[in-house]
C-alpha positions as CSV (number, residue, x, y, z in Angstrom):
1,X,12.1,5.9,-19.2
2,X,10.1,6.4,-22.4
3,X,10.0,3.4,-24.7
4,X,7.3,0.8,-25.0
5,X,3.6,0.8,-24.3
6,X,1.9,0.2,-20.9
7,X,-1.3,-1.8,-20.5
8,X,-2.9,-1.4,-17.1
9,X,-5.6,-3.8,-15.8
10,X,-7.2,-2.7,-12.5
11,X,-10.2,-3.9,-10.6
12,X,-11.4,-4.9,-7.2
13,X,-10.0,-8.3,-5.9
14,X,-12.0,-11.1,-7.4
15,X,-13.1,-9.3,-10.6
16,X,-11.1,-11.6,-12.9
17,X,-8.3,-9.2,-13.9
18,X,-5.5,-11.7,-13.1
19,X,-7.2,-14.4,-15.2
20,X,-7.6,-11.9,-18.1
21,X,-4.0,-10.7,-17.9
22,X,-2.7,-14.3,-17.9
23,X,-4.8,-15.0,-21.0
24,X,-3.3,-11.9,-22.8
25,X,0.2,-13.0,-21.8
26,X,-0.3,-16.2,-23.8
27,X,-1.0,-14.2,-27.0
28,X,2.5,-13.8,-28.6
29,X,1.3,-11.3,-31.2
30,X,0.7,-8.7,-28.4
31,X,4.5,-8.8,-27.4
32,X,3.6,-8.5,-23.7
33,X,5.7,-9.0,-20.5
34,X,4.2,-9.0,-17.1
35,X,5.2,-6.3,-14.7
36,X,6.0,-8.0,-11.4
37,X,5.0,-5.8,-8.5
38,X,6.8,-5.5,-5.2
39,X,4.8,-6.4,-2.1
40,X,5.6,-6.1,1.6
41,X,3.5,-9.1,2.5
42,X,4.1,-12.8,2.8
43,X,3.3,-15.1,-0.2
44,X,-0.2,-16.6,-0.3
45,X,-0.9,-20.1,-1.4
46,X,1.2,-21.0,-4.5
47,X,2.7,-17.5,-5.1
48,X,6.3,-17.5,-6.1
49,X,8.9,-14.7,-5.4
50,X,10.1,-13.2,-8.6
51,X,7.1,-14.6,-10.6
52,X,4.0,-13.4,-8.9
53,X,5.5,-10.6,-6.8
54,X,8.9,-9.5,-5.5
55,X,8.3,-10.2,-1.8
56,X,10.3,-7.8,0.2
57,X,10.2,-6.8,3.9
58,X,8.3,-3.7,5.1
59,X,11.6,-2.1,6.0
60,X,13.1,-2.8,2.6
61,X,10.0,-1.4,0.9
62,X,10.2,1.8,2.8
63,X,13.9,2.2,1.9
64,X,12.9,1.9,-1.8
65,X,10.2,4.6,-1.3
66,X,12.8,6.9,0.3
67,X,15.2,6.3,-2.7
68,X,12.3,7.0,-5.2
69,X,12.8,3.6,-6.8
70,X,9.1,3.2,-7.5
71,X,7.1,4.3,-10.5
72,X,4.1,4.1,-8.2
73,X,3.4,2.6,-4.8
74,X,0.5,2.3,-2.4
75,X,-0.2,1.3,1.2
76,X,-3.2,-0.9,0.2
77,X,-3.9,-2.0,3.7
78,X,-2.1,-1.1,6.9
79,X,1.6,-2.0,6.6
80,X,0.8,-3.8,3.4
81,X,2.5,-2.0,0.5
82,X,2.5,-2.7,-3.2
83,X,4.4,-0.9,-5.9
84,X,6.1,-1.0,-9.3
85,X,9.8,-0.7,-9.3
86,X,11.2,1.6,-12.1
87,X,13.8,-1.1,-12.7
88,X,11.1,-3.6,-13.6
89,X,9.7,-1.4,-16.4
90,X,13.2,-0.7,-17.7
91,X,13.9,-4.5,-17.7
92,X,10.8,-5.2,-19.8
93,X,11.5,-2.3,-22.2
94,X,15.1,-3.5,-22.6
95,X,13.6,-6.8,-23.9
96,X,11.7,-4.7,-26.6
97,X,8.3,-5.7,-25.1
98,X,5.1,-3.9,-23.9
99,X,4.4,-3.9,-20.2
100,X,1.2,-5.3,-18.9
101,X,0.1,-4.6,-15.3
102,X,-2.3,-6.4,-12.9
103,X,-2.5,-3.6,-10.4
104,X,-4.7,-1.9,-7.9
105,X,-6.9,1.0,-9.0
106,X,-4.8,3.8,-7.4
107,X,-1.5,2.5,-8.9
108,X,-3.1,2.0,-12.3
109,X,-4.4,5.6,-12.4
110,X,-0.9,6.9,-11.3
111,X,0.7,5.1,-14.2
112,X,-1.9,6.5,-16.6
113,X,-1.3,10.0,-15.2
114,X,2.5,9.7,-15.6
115,X,2.4,8.2,-19.1
116,X,-1.0,9.4,-20.6
117,X,-0.2,8.7,-24.3
118,X,1.7,5.4,-23.7
119,X,-0.9,3.8,-21.4
120,X,-4.1,1.9,-22.0
121,X,-5.9,1.8,-18.6
122,X,-8.6,-0.9,-18.4
123,X,-11.0,-1.3,-15.5
124,X,-12.5,-4.8,-15.1
125,X,-15.9,-4.6,-13.6
126,X,-17.5,-7.5,-11.8
127,X,-21.1,-8.5,-12.2
128,X,-21.9,-7.4,-8.6
129,X,-20.4,-7.0,-5.1
130,X,-22.1,-10.2,-4.0
131,X,-20.4,-12.1,-6.9
132,X,-17.1,-10.6,-5.8
133,X,-17.6,-11.9,-2.3
134,X,-18.5,-15.3,-3.6
135,X,-15.3,-15.5,-5.7
136,X,-13.1,-14.3,-2.8
137,X,-14.6,-17.0,-0.5
138,X,-14.1,-19.6,-3.2
139,X,-10.4,-18.9,-3.4
140,X,-10.0,-20.0,0.3
141,X,-6.8,-18.0,0.6
142,X,-7.9,-15.3,3.2
143,X,-9.9,-15.0,6.4
144,X,-13.4,-13.6,6.5
145,X,-12.1,-10.4,8.0
146,X,-9.7,-9.9,5.0
147,X,-12.5,-10.7,2.6
148,X,-14.7,-8.1,4.3
149,X,-11.9,-5.6,4.0
150,X,-11.6,-6.3,0.3
151,X,-15.4,-6.0,-0.2
152,X,-15.5,-2.6,1.6
153,X,-12.6,-1.4,-0.6
154,X,-14.3,-2.7,-3.7
155,X,-17.1,-0.1,-3.4
156,X,-14.6,2.7,-3.4
157,X,-12.7,1.1,-6.3
158,X,-15.8,0.7,-8.4
159,X,-16.4,4.4,-8.2
160,X,-13.1,5.1,-10.0
161,X,-14.1,3.1,-13.1
162,X,-15.0,6.2,-15.2
163,X,-11.4,7.5,-14.8
164,X,-10.1,4.6,-16.9
165,X,-9.8,4.6,-20.7
166,X,-12.3,1.7,-20.9
167,X,-14.3,-0.7,-18.8
168,X,-14.7,-4.4,-19.5
169,X,-17.7,-5.9,-17.8
170,X,-16.7,-9.4,-16.7
171,X,-20.1,-11.1,-16.6
172,X,-18.8,-13.9,-18.8
173,X,-15.1,-14.6,-18.7
174,X,-14.7,-15.8,-22.3
175,X,-16.4,-12.7,-23.6
176,X,-14.2,-10.5,-21.3
177,X,-11.1,-12.2,-22.5
178,X,-12.0,-11.7,-26.2
179,X,-12.9,-8.0,-25.5
180,X,-9.6,-7.5,-23.7
181,X,-7.6,-9.1,-26.5
182,X,-9.2,-6.8,-29.1
183,X,-8.6,-3.7,-27.0
184,X,-5.0,-4.5,-26.3
185,X,-4.3,-5.6,-29.9
186,X,-5.6,-2.3,-31.3
187,X,-3.6,-0.3,-28.7
188,X,-0.2,-2.0,-29.2
189,X,-0.6,-1.8,-33.0
190,X,-1.4,1.9,-32.9
191,X,1.5,4.3,-33.7
């Protein structure tokens, strides 16, 4: 498993990383393919199996862990696992493309650690924790308890930002998108 480049975008929920990743996927010159993570939870809202995530049961997820099928995995919340199947990366590299991840902080750092030279690890920093909370409430996809759990986790995640190759401050989405494009373009074109 040692072919293309890996571009990791990590951030607390509500920071804008998914919006930035979708923007970058629309740029053909970057030759990117989205790494679809596996998740042991049910789909939320408009999420589609095999597009947004590979939704698998908790039992099936644990079988994959035991078989060492994951490049990285994490129990993000109790009985709520997320991970990157090795087969997903191999699928994308077989297409001759670079892999882009929209992934939690711990998973992003694990990928960077396993492939230090092949990986660009980008942390997307929100304007403030209050703004994060506002964005999560605006989504209307989760209960107040879940939102509060995400906000509590965000403080821990924000402390990991210096471990990433670079930090994009998402105070203005258009500016953040342009900065992300320039960073990724320079990285994928570097030998």
